[in-house]
N, C-alpha and C positions, 0 to 999 in steps of 0.2 A: 533232719536228723532222724535216725532210726528210733523206733520206739521200743518200749519194754512190755507192750501189751501181752497180758497173760503170763508174764514172768512172776515167780514167787521168790521172795527175798527175805532173809533174816539179817538184821543189823544189830550188833552188840554195841553197848556204850552209847545208846541212842537217845538219852534223856535231854541232851543239850549239845551245843557246839557242832562238830563235824558229823556226828551220828545223826542228830536231829535234822540238819540241813540235808544230808544225803537221803534220809527217809522221805522228806518232802520231794526232793528231786526225783527219786525213783517212782514215787506215787504219781507225780505229775507226768512222768513218761509212760504211765500205764501199768506199773507193777503193783502187785499186792505185797505189802510189807509187814513183817512181824518183828516188833522191836523188843529189846530187853536191856535192862541196866540194873546195877545195884541200887541206884537212887529210886527206880520205879518199884523195887522190891521183888522183881520177878526173875532176876538173873545175877548170880555172882560166879564169874568165870573161874575163880579160884577154888570153888566148891564143886567137886564132881557130881554130887547129887543134884545141886541146884542147876548145873549145866544140863544134865541129863533130862531133868524135868522140863526145862525150858525148850529144849530141842523137840521133845515129844509133844509138848503143847503147840509149838509152831507147826509141826508137821500135820497134827490133827486139824489145825485151823486152815493151813494152806493146801493141804492134800498133796503135798510134795515139795520139792525145793529145786530152784534153779540158780539162786545167787546167795552167797554168804559174804557179807562185808564184816570182817574181823576188825572192829573199830575200838573195842574196849581196851583202855590202856591208861597209864598214868606215870608220873614221876613223883619222887619224894625227896625233898632236900636239894641243896645245891652246895655241896661241901667237897673238899679234896678227899681223896681215897682214905687217908688216915683219920678223918673225922666222920666218915660215912657211918650211919647206924645200921647194924645188921637187920633190924626189923624193917627199915626202909628198903634195904636191898632185897629182902625176901618178898616184900609186897610187890615190888616192881617186877621182879623175875616171875613170880607166880601169876601175876596179872598179864603182863605183856607177852610173856613167852609161853608158859605152861597153859594159861587160859586160852590163848589163841590155838595152840596145838590141840587142846582138848575139844574145842568147838569144831575145829577142822576135822578131827578123827570121827566125831559123832555125825557130822553132816555129810562126809564124803560119799558114803554108800548111796545116799539119796541124790546127791549132785551127779554121780555117775549114772544112776538109774534114769534121771531126767533126759539124758542124751545130749544135753547142751549146758552143762553146769559151769559156773564161774565163781572162783574165790578171789576176793579182793582183800588184801592185807594192808592195814594202816601202818606203814613204815615211817621213816623219818630221815632227814639229812643226818641225823645222829647215828644212823646206821651205815653211813658213807664216810663221814668225817667225825672224829672225836672232838670234844671241846673240854675246856677245863672245868672241874667240879661237877661233873655229871656222869660219873663212871657207871653206876648201875643202870641208868637210862640208856647211855651209849651201848653198853653190853647187851641190853634187852633188844635194842633196835638192830644192832648187828646180827643178833640171833634171828630176828624176823626176817631180815634180808636173806640170810642163809637158809632158813627153813622154806622160804618162798622158792628159792632155786632148787632145793631138794624135792619140793613138791612137783616142780616141773619135770624133774628126772623120773620120779616115781609114777607120775600120771602120763607119761609119754605113751601115746597110742590110745588113751582113754578120752572121752569127750568132755573134758573139764579144762577150762582155761584158768590161768593163775596170774594175778597182777599184784604188784607192790606199789603203793602210793608213798613216795618218800618226800615228805613235806618239810618245808623250813618253818619259819616263825609265822604262826597262825594265831590271831587274837581270839582266844576262847577262855574258858575257865581253867585250862591246863595249868597255868602258872599259879593260880589261886590254890589248886590242889597241891602242886608241888611245894609251895611255901606254907601249906597247912593253914590256910585261911588268912594269911597276912596279906591284905589287899594292897598295902602300900608297896611291898616288894613285888607283888604280882603285877600291878599296874605299870611299875617301872620297867618291866620287861618290854612292853609294847610302846612306851613313850618315845617320842623323838626319832622314830625310825624314819630315815630320809626317803625322798623319792616316792612319796605316796603312802608310806606306812606299811605295816605287816599285811600278810594275807588274811582273809577271813574264811569262815567255815564254808560259805558258798563256793569260793574258789576251789576248795578241795572236793566238794560235792560234784562240781562240774568235771573235775579230773576223773572221778569214779564213774560218772555217767559216760564219759568219753570212752573209757576202757570197756565198759559193759556193752556199748552199742556199736562196736566194730563188727564187720562181717564174721561169721562163725569160724572161719579159718585163720583169722588174725588174732594173735595173742599180744596184748601190750604187757610186756614183761615188767616194765617199770616206768613210772612217771616220777621224775625228780623235779619238784616245783618249789621255787623260793620267791620271796619278795625281791624286787629289783635291787633293793639296797643290801641284800644279802648274797655273799658270794661263796660262803662255806658255812660249816656248822656254826662256828663262833664268830665269824667275821661279818658284822652288820654295821653299815654306815648309819650314823646317827647325826641329826642336826644339832648344832651347838646352841 
């Protein structure tokens, strides 16, 4: 496998789950990694000043930038549209869409300057298929999918690759955040998934690493990855 020796990477939402697993994978492959998250207190992607300070600190530490993994994201609630709360909708869109766009805009000049930059966006199967009672999250991930395509258009001819990782059910703290700390509801999401269970964070980290380690002229536009038991956004086979 190709290495990432000498590469400099920023990962958002890196305090746990997919972000933490990807940070470990990139470091093991030889990259220098600068991580941030709201939990760690050094990055709130919904806050322009926090984001600016974080990017400046990362660049000062790394001395430049080759890789941006836009992983920060969340969902709030699991309700039909007419019961969805505006504050939940706002938080999801501001984090998953505007935060990702803000990080990308701040990092792009440095990724171009490196001569071999790569942006990896954390998408979802929810950006490919909708499912019931998840409208704000679905909307946010459709936006991430579209923004990734728009980046490819705008960056044509520039030395920056762009990839989207559209993941299905992954057992992390995602559902605990979605259900606002209700562990019973969160655990039920991952229970009884047939044929070996849900994906885990390491599965997604390996997808990110695959995209990053292709030959420089190869762009992995999208990786759509799901558990064997899942065949679409909301269709998951469960054991009785």
